DSSP file (Angstrom, degrees, kcal/mol; ACC not computed):
  #  RESIDUE AA STRUCTURE BP1 BP2  ACC     N-H-->O    O-->H-N    N-H-->O    O-->H-N    TCO  KAPPA ALPHA  PHI   PSI    X-CA   Y-CA   Z-CA
    1    1 A X              0   0    0      0, 0.0     2,-0.3     0, 0.0    26,-0.1   0.000 360.0 360.0 360.0 124.6    0.0    0.0    0.0
    2    2 A X        -     0   0    0     24,-0.1     2,-0.4    22,-0.1    24,-0.2  -0.577 360.0-178.3 -77.4 132.5    1.4    3.3   -1.1
    3    3 A X  E     -A   25   0A   0     22,-3.0    22,-2.2    -2,-0.3     2,-0.5  -0.992  17.9-177.8-134.0 129.4    1.5    6.0    1.6
    4    4 A X  E     -A   24   0A   0     -2,-0.4   113,-0.7   111,-0.4     2,-0.6  -0.980  17.4-169.5-118.4 114.4    2.7    9.6    1.4
    5    5 A X  E     -A   23   0A   0     18,-2.5    18,-2.3    -2,-0.5     2,-0.2  -0.904   3.8-159.3-116.1 111.3    2.4   11.1    4.8
    6    6 A X  E     +A   22   0A   0     -2,-0.6     2,-0.3    16,-0.2    16,-0.2  -0.562  17.7 164.9 -85.6 150.4    2.8   14.8    5.2
    7    7 A X  E     +A   21   0A   0     14,-2.2    14,-2.5    -2,-0.2   112,-0.1  -0.961  39.7  68.5-153.0 167.8    3.6   16.5    8.5
    8    8 A X        +     0   0    0     -2,-0.3    11,-0.3     1,-0.3    14,-0.0   0.364  62.4 133.9 101.8  -4.5    4.9   19.8    9.8
    9    9 A X        +     0   0    0     12,-0.1     2,-0.3     9,-0.1    -1,-0.3  -0.191  21.3 117.3 -70.4 170.5    1.9   22.0    9.1
   10   10 A X  E     -d  121   0B   0    110,-0.9   112,-2.8   109,-0.1     2,-0.4  -0.985  61.3 -48.5 162.4-165.2    0.5   24.4   11.6
   11   11 A X  E     +d  122   0B   0     -2,-0.3     2,-0.3   110,-0.2   112,-0.2  -0.832  52.0 165.9-103.8 138.4   -0.2   28.0   12.4
   12   12 A X  E     -d  123   0B   0    110,-2.5   112,-2.1    -2,-0.4     2,-0.1  -0.987  34.2-110.9-148.4 153.1    2.4   30.7   12.0
   13   13 A X    >   -     0   0    0     -2,-0.3     3,-2.2   110,-0.2    75,-0.2  -0.488  52.4 -80.4 -80.9 156.2    2.5   34.5   11.8
   14   14 A X  T 3  S+     0   0    0      1,-0.3    75,-0.2    -2,-0.1    -1,-0.1  -0.297 121.2  29.0 -54.4 138.1    3.4   36.3    8.6
   15   15 A X  T 3  S+     0   0    0     73,-3.2    72,-0.6     1,-0.3    -1,-0.3   0.274  99.5 117.8  90.8 -10.5    7.1   36.3    8.1
   16   16 A X    <   -     0   0    0     -3,-2.2    72,-2.3    72,-0.2     2,-0.3  -0.088  56.2-124.1 -81.7-176.1    7.5   33.1    9.9
   17   17 A X        -     0   0    0     69,-0.2     2,-0.3    70,-0.2    69,-0.2  -0.932  20.3-179.8-132.3 152.3    8.8   29.7    8.7
   18   18 A X  E     - B   0  85A   0     67,-2.2    67,-3.3    -2,-0.3     2,-0.5  -0.979  16.5-146.5-143.8 152.9    7.6   26.1    8.6
   19   19 A X  E     - B   0  84A   0    -11,-0.3     2,-0.3    -2,-0.3    65,-0.2  -0.974  15.4-160.2-123.4 117.4    9.2   22.9    7.3
   20   20 A X  E     - B   0  83A   0     63,-2.7    63,-2.2    -2,-0.5     2,-0.3  -0.701   5.1-163.2 -93.3 147.2    7.0   20.3    5.8
   21   21 A X  E     -AB   7  82A   0    -14,-2.5   -14,-2.2    -2,-0.3     2,-0.4  -0.942   8.4-164.7-126.3 151.4    8.0   16.7    5.5
   22   22 A X  E     -AB   6  81A   0     59,-2.0    59,-2.0    -2,-0.3     2,-0.5  -0.927   8.2-162.0-137.8 111.5    6.5   13.9    3.3
   23   23 A X  E     -AB   5  80A   0    -18,-2.3   -18,-2.5    -2,-0.4     2,-0.4  -0.823  10.2-155.2 -98.2 127.4    7.5   10.4    4.2
   24   24 A X  E     +A    4   0A   0     55,-3.0     2,-0.3    -2,-0.5   -20,-0.2  -0.791  18.6 163.6-105.8 143.3    6.9    7.8    1.5
   25   25 A X  E     +A    3   0A   0    -22,-2.2   -22,-3.0    -2,-0.4    -2,-0.0  -0.988  56.1  27.4-150.0 155.0    6.3    4.1    1.8
   26   26 A X  S    S+     0   0    0     -2,-0.3   -24,-0.1   -24,-0.2   -22,-0.1   0.563  70.2 158.3  74.8   8.7    5.0    1.2   -0.3
   27   27 A X        -     0   0    0    -24,-0.2    -1,-0.2     1,-0.1     4,-0.1  -0.369  51.1-121.0 -64.9 146.2    5.9    2.8   -3.6
   28   28 A X  S    S+     0   0    0      2,-0.1     2,-0.2     3,-0.0    -1,-0.1   0.838  95.6  27.1 -58.1 -34.3    6.2    0.2   -6.4
   29   29 A X  S    S-     0   0    0      1,-0.1    -2,-0.1     2,-0.0     5,-0.1  -0.725 109.5 -66.1-120.9 172.8    9.8    1.2   -7.1
   30   30 A X    >   -     0   0    0     -2,-0.2     3,-2.4     1,-0.1     4,-0.4  -0.239  48.8-114.2 -59.4 147.7   12.5    2.7   -4.9
   31   31 A X  G >  S+     0   0    0      1,-0.3     3,-1.8     2,-0.2    -1,-0.1   0.838 113.7  63.4 -53.0 -38.2   11.8    6.2   -3.7
   32   32 A X  G 3  S+     0   0    0      1,-0.3    -1,-0.3    44,-0.2    -2,-0.1   0.599  90.9  68.0 -67.5  -9.7   14.7    7.6   -5.7
   33   33 A X  G <  S+     0   0    0     -3,-2.4     2,-0.3     2,-0.1    -1,-0.3   0.692  90.9  81.0 -77.2 -19.6   13.0    6.6   -8.9
   34   34 A X  S <  S-     0   0    0     -3,-1.8     2,-0.3    -4,-0.4    68,-0.2  -0.688  73.3-134.3-101.0 138.9   10.2    9.1   -8.4
   35   35 A X  E     -E  101   0B   0     66,-2.8    66,-1.9    -2,-0.3     2,-0.4  -0.632  32.0-151.9 -71.8 145.0   10.0   12.8   -9.1
   36   36 A X  E     +EF 100  53B   0     17,-2.0    17,-2.7    -2,-0.3     2,-0.3  -0.930  17.8 173.7-124.9 148.8    8.4   14.5   -6.0
   37   37 A X  E     -EF  99  52B   0     62,-2.3    62,-2.1    -2,-0.4     2,-0.4  -0.946  24.7-134.6-146.9 166.1    6.4   17.6   -5.8
   38   38 A X  E     +EF  98  51B   0     13,-2.9    12,-2.5    -2,-0.3    13,-1.8  -0.993  22.9 176.3-122.8 135.2    4.4   19.8   -3.5
   39   39 A X  E     -EF  97  49B   0     58,-2.8    58,-2.7    -2,-0.4     2,-0.3  -0.823  10.4-156.6-123.4 167.6    1.0   21.3   -4.4
   40   40 A X  E     -EF  96  48B   0      8,-2.4     8,-3.3    -2,-0.3     2,-0.4  -0.992   8.4-156.1-146.2 155.7   -1.4   23.3   -2.3
   41   41 A X  E     -E   95   0B   0     54,-2.2    54,-2.4    -2,-0.3     2,-0.2  -0.950  11.0-159.8-136.1 114.7   -5.1   24.1   -2.2
   42   42 A X    >   -     0   0    0      4,-0.5     3,-2.2    -2,-0.4    52,-0.2  -0.519  44.5 -74.7 -86.1 158.7   -6.4   27.3   -0.6
   43   43 A X  T 3  S+     0   0    0      1,-0.3    -1,-0.1    50,-0.2     3,-0.1  -0.299 118.7   5.2 -55.9 128.6  -10.0   27.6    0.5
   44   44 A X  T 3  S+     0   0    0      1,-0.3     2,-0.3    -3,-0.1    -1,-0.3   0.523 114.1  99.1  77.2   5.3  -12.3   28.1   -2.5
   45   45 A X  S <  S-     0   0    0     -3,-2.2    -1,-0.3     1,-0.0     2,-0.1  -0.803  75.3-104.5-121.8 163.5   -9.5   27.6   -5.0
   46   46 A X        -     0   0    0     -2,-0.3    -4,-0.5     1,-0.1     2,-0.1  -0.431  50.0 -85.9 -80.6 161.5   -8.2   24.8   -7.1
   47   47 A X        -     0   0    0     -6,-0.2     2,-0.3    -2,-0.1    -6,-0.2  -0.442  51.4-164.0 -69.1 138.6   -5.1   22.9   -6.3
   48   48 A X  E     -F   40   0B   0     -8,-3.3    -8,-2.4    -2,-0.1     2,-0.1  -0.921  22.3-101.8-130.0 152.6   -1.9   24.5   -7.6
   49   49 A X  E     +F   39   0B   0     -2,-0.3   -10,-0.2    58,-0.3     3,-0.1  -0.425  35.5 168.9 -68.0 139.8    1.7   23.6   -8.2
   50   50 A X  E     -     0   0B   0    -12,-2.5    13,-2.5     1,-0.4     2,-0.3   0.696  58.4 -27.6-115.7 -53.6    4.2   24.8   -5.6
   51   51 A X  E     -FG  38  62B   0    -13,-1.8   -13,-2.9    11,-0.2    -1,-0.4  -0.990  47.8-162.4-162.7 155.7    7.5   23.0   -6.3
   52   52 A X  E     -FG  37  61B   0      9,-2.0     9,-2.2    -2,-0.3     2,-0.4  -0.978   4.7-157.4-144.0 160.9    9.1   19.8   -7.7
   53   53 A X  E     -FG  36  60B   0    -17,-2.7   -17,-2.0    -2,-0.3     7,-0.2  -0.998  20.0-122.4-140.2 139.1   12.4   18.0   -7.5
   54   54 A X    >   -     0   0    0      5,-2.1     3,-0.6    -2,-0.4   -20,-0.1  -0.180  40.5 -90.2 -77.8 175.9   14.0   15.5   -9.8
   55   55 A X  T 3  S+     0   0    0      1,-0.3   -21,-0.1   -22,-0.2    -1,-0.1   0.867 125.2  40.7 -56.4 -45.0   15.1   12.0   -8.8
   56   56 A X  T 3  S-     0   0    0    -23,-0.1    -1,-0.3     1,-0.0    20,-0.1   0.707 105.3-124.2 -79.2 -19.0   18.6   12.9   -7.8
   57   57 A X  S <  S+     0   0    0     -3,-0.6    -2,-0.1     2,-0.2    17,-0.1   0.446  80.1 115.8  89.5   0.9   17.6   16.2   -6.1
   58   58 A X  S    S+     0   0    0      1,-0.1     2,-0.4    15,-0.0    -3,-0.1   0.650  71.1  46.4 -82.5 -13.9   20.0   18.2   -8.2
   59   59 A X        -     0   0    0     -5,-0.0    -5,-2.1     2,-0.0     2,-0.3  -0.989  64.3-179.4-130.3 139.2   17.3   20.2  -10.0
   60   60 A X  E     -G   53   0B   0     -2,-0.4     2,-0.3    -7,-0.2    -7,-0.2  -0.943   9.1-159.2-134.3 156.5   14.3   21.9   -8.5
   61   61 A X  E     -G   52   0B   0     -9,-2.2    -9,-2.0    -2,-0.3     2,-0.3  -0.983  10.5-168.5-137.6 145.6   11.4   24.0   -9.9
   62   62 A X  E     -G   51   0B   0     -2,-0.3   -11,-0.2   -11,-0.2     2,-0.2  -0.958  27.5-110.2-136.8 150.4    9.1   26.5   -8.3
   63   63 A X    >>  -     0   0    0    -13,-2.5     3,-1.5    -2,-0.3     4,-1.2  -0.510  38.4-117.7 -67.9 148.5    6.0   28.4   -8.8
   64   64 A X  T 34 S+     0   0    0      1,-0.3     3,-0.2     2,-0.2    -1,-0.1   0.832 111.5  64.5 -58.8 -32.0    6.7   32.1   -9.3
   65   65 A X  T 34 S+     0   0    0      1,-0.2    -1,-0.3     3,-0.0   -15,-0.0   0.695 114.2  29.2 -68.3 -18.6    4.6   32.9   -6.1
   66   66 A X  T X> S+     0   0    0     -3,-1.5     3,-2.4   -16,-0.2     4,-2.2   0.468  85.0 127.9-119.3  -5.5    7.0   31.0   -3.9
   67   67 A X  T 3< S+     0   0    0     -4,-1.2     4,-0.1     1,-0.3   -16,-0.0  -0.292  80.4  16.2 -59.2 132.0   10.4   31.4   -5.7
   68   68 A X  T 34 S+     0   0    0      2,-0.5    -1,-0.3     1,-0.1     3,-0.1   0.256 125.6  59.0  89.1 -12.7   13.0   32.7   -3.3
   69   69 A X  T <4 S+     0   0    0     -3,-2.4    17,-2.0     1,-0.2     2,-0.3   0.694  98.5  52.9-114.8 -33.8   11.0   31.9   -0.2
   70   70 A X  E  <  -C   85   0A   0     -4,-2.2    -2,-0.5    15,-0.2     2,-0.4  -0.788  59.9-165.4-108.3 149.0   10.4   28.1   -0.4
   71   71 A X  E     -C   84   0A   0     13,-2.4    13,-3.0    -2,-0.3     2,-0.4  -0.982   4.9-157.6-135.5 123.8   13.0   25.3   -0.9
   72   72 A X  E     +C   83   0A   0     -2,-0.4     2,-0.3    11,-0.2    11,-0.2  -0.803  22.9 160.7 -97.1 140.8   12.2   21.7   -1.8
   73   73 A X  E     -C   82   0A   0      9,-1.5     9,-3.2    -2,-0.4     2,-0.3  -0.942  20.0-150.5-149.5 169.3   14.7   19.0   -1.0
   74   74 A X  E     -C   81   0A   0     -2,-0.3     2,-0.5     7,-0.3     7,-0.2  -0.992  12.5-154.0-146.2 152.8   14.8   15.3   -0.6
   75   75 A X  E >>> -C   80   0A   0      5,-3.0     5,-1.8    -2,-0.3     3,-1.1  -0.906  10.7-171.6-124.9 100.0   16.6   12.6    1.3
   76   76 A X  T 345S+     0   0    0     -2,-0.5     3,-0.4     1,-0.3   -44,-0.2   0.773  85.0  59.8 -67.0 -25.2   16.5    9.4   -0.7
   77   77 A X  T 345S+     0   0    0      1,-0.2    -1,-0.3    -3,-0.1   -46,-0.0   0.778 113.5  37.6 -70.9 -25.4   18.0    7.4    2.1
   78   78 A X  T <45S-     0   0    0     -3,-1.1    -1,-0.2     2,-0.2    -2,-0.2   0.359 105.2-126.5-105.8   3.4   15.0    8.4    4.3
   79   79 A X  T  <5 +     0   0    0     -4,-0.5   -55,-3.0    -3,-0.4     2,-0.4   0.894  68.2 129.5  53.5  42.8   12.4    8.2    1.6
   80   80 A X  E   < -BC  23  75A   0     -5,-1.8    -5,-3.0   -57,-0.2     2,-0.4  -0.977  45.8-161.9-135.4 140.5   11.4   11.8    2.5
   81   81 A X  E     -BC  22  74A   0    -59,-2.0   -59,-2.0    -2,-0.4     2,-0.3  -0.930  17.1-158.2-117.2 146.7   10.8   15.0    0.6
   82   82 A X  E     -BC  21  73A   0     -9,-3.2    -9,-1.5    -2,-0.4     2,-0.4  -0.828  15.0-158.9-123.3 157.8   10.8   18.4    2.4
   83   83 A X  E     -BC  20  72A   0    -63,-2.2   -63,-2.7    -2,-0.3     2,-0.6  -0.876  10.4-161.7-137.2 106.5    9.5   21.9    1.8
   84   84 A X  E     -BC  19  71A   0    -13,-3.0   -13,-2.4    -2,-0.4     2,-0.6  -0.783  11.3-165.7 -86.5 122.3   11.2   24.6    3.7
   85   85 A X  E     +BC  18  70A   0    -67,-3.3   -67,-2.2    -2,-0.6     2,-0.3  -0.943  11.2 173.4-118.1 116.5    8.9   27.7    3.8
   86   86 A X        +     0   0    0    -17,-2.0   -69,-0.2    -2,-0.6   -70,-0.2  -0.748  59.3  23.6-116.0 164.4   10.3   31.0    4.8
   87   87 A X  S    S-     0   0    0    -72,-0.6    -1,-0.2    -2,-0.3   -70,-0.2   0.896  84.5-159.5  49.0  48.3    8.8   34.5    4.8
   88   88 A X        -     0   0    0    -72,-2.3   -73,-3.2    -3,-0.2     2,-0.3  -0.246   8.2-159.6 -64.8 145.1    5.4   33.1    4.9
   89   89 A X    >   -     0   0    0    -75,-0.2     3,-2.0    -3,-0.1     4,-0.2  -0.794  32.7-108.2-120.3 162.1    2.5   35.3    3.8
   90   90 A X  G >  S+     0   0    0      1,-0.3     3,-1.8    -2,-0.3    33,-0.3   0.847 117.8  63.0 -60.0 -32.3   -1.2   35.1    4.5
   91   91 A X  G 3  S+     0   0    0      1,-0.3    -1,-0.3   -49,-0.0   -49,-0.0   0.539  88.6  70.3 -73.2  -4.1   -1.8   34.0    0.9
   92   92 A X  G <   +     0   0    0     -3,-2.0    -1,-0.3    31,-0.1     2,-0.2   0.521  69.4 120.6 -84.5  -6.2    0.3   30.9    1.6
   93   93 A X    <   +     0   0    0     -3,-1.8     2,-0.3    -4,-0.2    29,-0.2  -0.421  42.4 106.7 -60.2 123.1   -2.5   29.6    3.8
   94   94 A X  E    S- H   0 121B   0     27,-1.9    27,-2.8    -2,-0.2     2,-0.5  -0.972  75.9 -81.8-177.8 169.7   -3.6   26.3    2.2
   95   95 A X  E     -EH  41 120B   0    -54,-2.4   -54,-2.2    -2,-0.3     2,-0.5  -0.878  47.8-146.0 -89.5 128.2   -3.6   22.5    2.6
   96   96 A X  E     -EH  40 119B   0     23,-3.1    23,-1.9    -2,-0.5     2,-0.4  -0.844  16.2-171.0-103.4 130.5   -0.2   21.3    1.3
   97   97 A X  E     -E   39   0B   0    -58,-2.7   -58,-2.8    -2,-0.5     2,-0.3  -0.919  12.9-146.7-119.4 141.4    0.0   18.0   -0.5
   98   98 A X  E     -E   38   0B   0     -2,-0.4    18,-2.0   -60,-0.2     2,-0.3  -0.812  19.7-170.7-101.1 154.3    3.0   16.0   -1.7
   99   99 A X  E     -EI  37 115B   0    -62,-2.1   -62,-2.3    -2,-0.3     2,-0.4  -0.975  10.1-155.7-142.8 153.0    2.9   13.9   -4.8
  100  100 A X  E     +EI  36 114B   0     14,-2.1    14,-2.4    -2,-0.3    13,-0.6  -0.973  16.2 164.8-131.6 145.4    5.0   11.3   -6.5
  101  101 A X  E     -E   35   0B   0    -66,-1.9   -66,-2.8    -2,-0.4    11,-0.1  -0.980  39.4-132.5-157.6 148.2    5.3   10.3  -10.1
  102  102 A X  S    S+     0   0    0     -2,-0.3   -47,-0.1   -68,-0.2    -1,-0.1   0.750 110.9  28.1 -74.1 -23.0    7.7    8.3  -12.3
  103  103 A X  S    S+     0   0    0      8,-0.2    -1,-0.1   -68,-0.1     9,-0.1   0.842  72.0 177.7-102.0 -53.7    7.6   11.0  -15.0
  104  104 A X        +     0   0    0      7,-0.4     8,-0.1   -69,-0.1   -68,-0.1   0.837  26.8 144.5  56.8  35.4    6.9   14.2  -13.1
  105  105 A X        +     0   0    0      6,-0.2     2,-0.2   -70,-0.1    -1,-0.1   0.626  52.6  41.7 -87.3 -12.4    7.1   16.1  -16.3
  106  106 A X        -     0   0    0      2,-0.2    -3,-0.0     5,-0.1     0, 0.0  -0.735  69.1-127.4-128.5 176.3    4.5   18.8  -15.8
  107  107 A X  S    S+     0   0    0     -2,-0.2     2,-0.5   -58,-0.1   -58,-0.3   0.225  75.7 112.6-102.5   9.6    3.0   21.1  -13.1
  108  108 A X    >   -     0   0    0      1,-0.1     3,-2.1   -60,-0.1    -2,-0.2  -0.735  66.0-142.8 -87.5 125.2   -0.4   19.8  -13.8
  109  109 A X  G >  S+     0   0    0     -2,-0.5     3,-1.5     1,-0.3    -1,-0.1   0.771  97.4  68.4 -59.5 -25.3   -1.8   17.8  -10.9
  110  110 A X  G 3  S+     0   0    0      1,-0.3    -1,-0.3    -3,-0.0    -2,-0.0   0.701  94.6  57.2 -68.5 -17.3   -3.5   15.4  -13.2
  111  111 A X  G <  S+     0   0    0     -3,-2.1     2,-0.5   -10,-0.0    -7,-0.4   0.363  88.1  87.6 -94.8   4.3   -0.1   14.1  -14.3
  112  112 A X    <   -     0   0    0     -3,-1.5   -11,-0.2    -4,-0.2   -76,-0.0  -0.919  57.1-169.6-108.5 128.1    0.9   13.2  -10.7
  113  113 A X        +     0   0    0    -13,-0.6     2,-0.4    -2,-0.5   -12,-0.2   0.918  62.7  50.4 -90.3 -46.0   -0.1    9.6   -9.7
  114  114 A X  E     -I  100   0B   0    -14,-2.4   -14,-2.1  -111,-0.0     2,-0.3  -0.795  65.5-177.2-102.9 138.1    0.5    9.2   -6.0
  115  115 A X  E     -I   99   0B   0     -2,-0.4  -111,-0.4   -16,-0.2   -16,-0.2  -0.955  18.9-138.0-134.4 148.7   -0.8   11.7   -3.4
  116  116 A X        -     0   0    0    -18,-2.0  -111,-0.2    -2,-0.3     3,-0.1  -0.360  33.3-108.1 -89.5-179.5   -0.7   12.3    0.3
  117  117 A X        -     0   0    0   -113,-0.7  -112,-0.1     1,-0.2   -20,-0.1   0.603  60.7-118.7 -88.9 -13.4   -3.6   13.4    2.4
  118  118 A X        -     0   0    0    -20,-0.1     2,-0.4   -23,-0.0   -21,-0.2   0.041  13.0-120.5  97.8 155.2   -2.3   16.9    3.0
  119  119 A X  E     - H   0  96B   0    -23,-1.9   -23,-3.1  -112,-0.1     2,-0.3  -0.999  27.6-120.0-135.9 137.3   -1.2   19.0    5.9
  120  120 A X  E     - H   0  95B   0     -2,-0.4  -110,-0.9   -25,-0.2     2,-0.5  -0.579  22.7-170.4 -83.9 133.5   -2.8   22.4    6.8
  121  121 A X  E     -dH  10  94B   0    -27,-2.8   -27,-1.9    -2,-0.3     2,-0.5  -0.993   4.4-173.9-119.9 127.2   -0.7   25.6    6.9
  122  122 A X  E     -d   11   0B   0   -112,-2.8  -110,-2.5    -2,-0.5     2,-0.6  -0.977   4.2-170.7-127.0 119.9   -2.3   28.7    8.3
  123  123 A X  E     +d   12   0B   0     -2,-0.5     2,-0.3   -33,-0.3  -110,-0.2  -0.933  28.6 133.3-114.5 113.5   -0.6   32.0    8.2
  124  124 A X              0   0    0   -112,-2.1    -2,-0.1    -2,-0.6   -35,-0.0  -0.991 360.0 360.0-158.9 148.1   -2.2   34.8   10.2
  125  125 A X              0   0    0     -2,-0.3  -112,-0.1  -112,-0.2    -1,-0.0   0.460 360.0 360.0 -78.4 360.0   -1.4   37.5   12.6
């Protein structure tokens, strides 16, 4: 059974930081075979791409809205992907999901096969 389990969400003031983690288990192939990504869904909005990282971790991609503030990374030995979020803004409030895919070629959520259940991030003064 494939499981992607996100953690690290919570409430933070604007300008603060959070680090999200996503631990993977049960994937058909080794964790390092998969591209990993983070998406988010704010209340009343559709789910949107945040960041992705290639298999080796040597290349990363970001949505313009988070570039320079968020950093995606992975530890293939721990089967875990991270999202370090700094300088948080109220508009970052959302449920954050990690996703895995063998191709991971797009930023479209429909092209990502495995999903976690999400972790809530709330940014407010």
